[in-house]
C-alpha positions as CSV (number, residue, x, y, z in Angstrom):
1,M,86.5,158.7,124.1
2,E,88.7,156.1,122.5
3,I,89.0,152.6,123.9
4,P,92.5,151.9,125.1
5,P,94.3,149.0,123.3
6,W,94.8,147.0,126.4
7,F,91.1,147.1,127.0
8,R,90.3,146.0,123.4
9,T,92.8,143.1,123.9
10,A,91.2,142.1,127.1
11,I,87.7,142.2,125.6
12,Q,88.8,140.2,122.5
13,G,90.5,137.6,124.8
14,R,87.3,137.2,126.8
15,L,85.2,136.9,123.6
16,D,87.5,134.2,122.3
17,Y,87.4,132.3,125.5
18,V,83.6,132.5,125.8
19,S,83.1,131.6,122.1
20,A,85.3,128.5,122.5
21,R,83.5,127.5,125.7
22,F,80.1,127.8,123.9
23,E,81.3,126.0,120.8
24,H,82.0,123.0,123.0
25,H,79.0,123.3,125.2
26,P,77.2,119.9,125.7
27,D,73.8,121.4,125.2
28,L,74.8,122.1,121.6
29,K,75.8,118.5,120.9
30,R,72.3,117.5,119.7
31,V,71.9,120.7,117.6
32,R,75.3,120.1,116.0
33,A,74.5,116.5,115.3
34,E,71.2,117.5,113.6
35,E,73.0,120.1,111.5
36,K,75.8,117.7,110.5
37,K,73.3,115.0,109.4
38,A,71.3,117.5,107.4
39,F,74.5,118.8,105.7
40,Q,75.6,115.3,104.8
41,V,72.2,114.4,103.3
42,L,72.5,117.6,101.2
43,F,75.3,116.1,99.2
44,V,74.0,112.6,98.7
45,G,72.9,112.3,95.0
46,M,73.4,116.0,94.4
47,D,70.7,117.2,92.0
48,I,68.5,120.3,91.8
49,G,65.5,118.4,93.3
50,R,67.3,118.1,96.6
51,M,66.8,121.7,97.6
52,P,64.5,120.8,100.5
53,E,67.5,119.1,102.2
54,F,69.6,122.2,101.7
55,E,66.8,124.3,103.3
56,A,66.7,121.8,106.2
57,W,70.4,122.0,106.7
58,E,70.4,125.8,106.5
59,D,67.6,126.1,109.0
60,R,69.5,123.9,111.5
61,H,72.7,125.8,110.8
62,H,71.1,129.1,111.5
63,F,69.4,127.8,114.6
64,K,72.7,126.6,116.0
65,Q,74.3,130.0,115.2
66,S,71.4,131.9,116.8
67,I,71.8,129.8,120.0
68,I,75.5,130.7,120.1
69,N,74.9,134.3,119.4
70,E,72.2,134.5,122.1
71,W,74.6,133.0,124.6
72,L,77.4,135.3,123.6
73,Y,75.1,138.3,124.0
74,L,73.9,137.2,127.5
75,Q,77.4,136.5,128.6
76,G,78.5,139.9,127.4
77,M,75.6,141.5,129.4
78,K,76.7,139.5,132.5
79,D,80.3,140.5,132.0
80,G,79.4,144.2,131.4
81,F,77.2,144.2,134.5
82,Q,79.9,142.6,136.6
83,L,82.5,145.1,135.3
84,A,80.2,148.1,136.0
85,V,79.5,146.9,139.6
86,E,83.2,146.3,140.2
87,L,84.1,149.8,138.9
88,L,81.4,151.5,140.9
89,S,82.4,149.6,144.0
90,N,86.1,150.1,143.6
91,P,86.8,153.1,141.4
92,L,90.4,153.3,140.1
93,P,92.0,156.8,140.3
94,F,93.1,157.9,136.8
95,D,95.3,160.8,135.8
96,D,96.9,161.8,132.5
97,D,100.3,160.2,133.2
98,T,99.3,156.7,134.5
99,L,96.5,154.3,134.1
100,F,96.5,153.3,137.7
101,K,97.9,154.7,140.9
102,P,98.3,152.0,143.6
103,E,97.1,153.0,147.0
104,R,100.4,151.9,148.6
105,N,103.8,152.9,147.4
106,E,105.8,150.0,146.0
107,P,109.6,150.3,146.1
108,E,111.1,150.9,142.7
109,A,113.5,148.3,141.4
């Protein structure tokens, strides 16, 4: 079964919204500040002996990304569960000609 384009668009919109919300989440402020500081230290007196600073920055960067990915995953699970419950509670009648048949007849314009 192929996913309809409107559903892909809806899912992408939700992912964009949730990603933006997480990117600006106050709990990540400390993690972002640590990552930024480690990255700035990385370029002070750039020489090969400063590799421990790069590793420190990289660790903090990956930690921040893992937090965001975990939150995205959990939000996706919540959204999927909510969608499943809604669809099971209020199934929409589908046929080959239309995506949705309203229960009441609307006058045509």
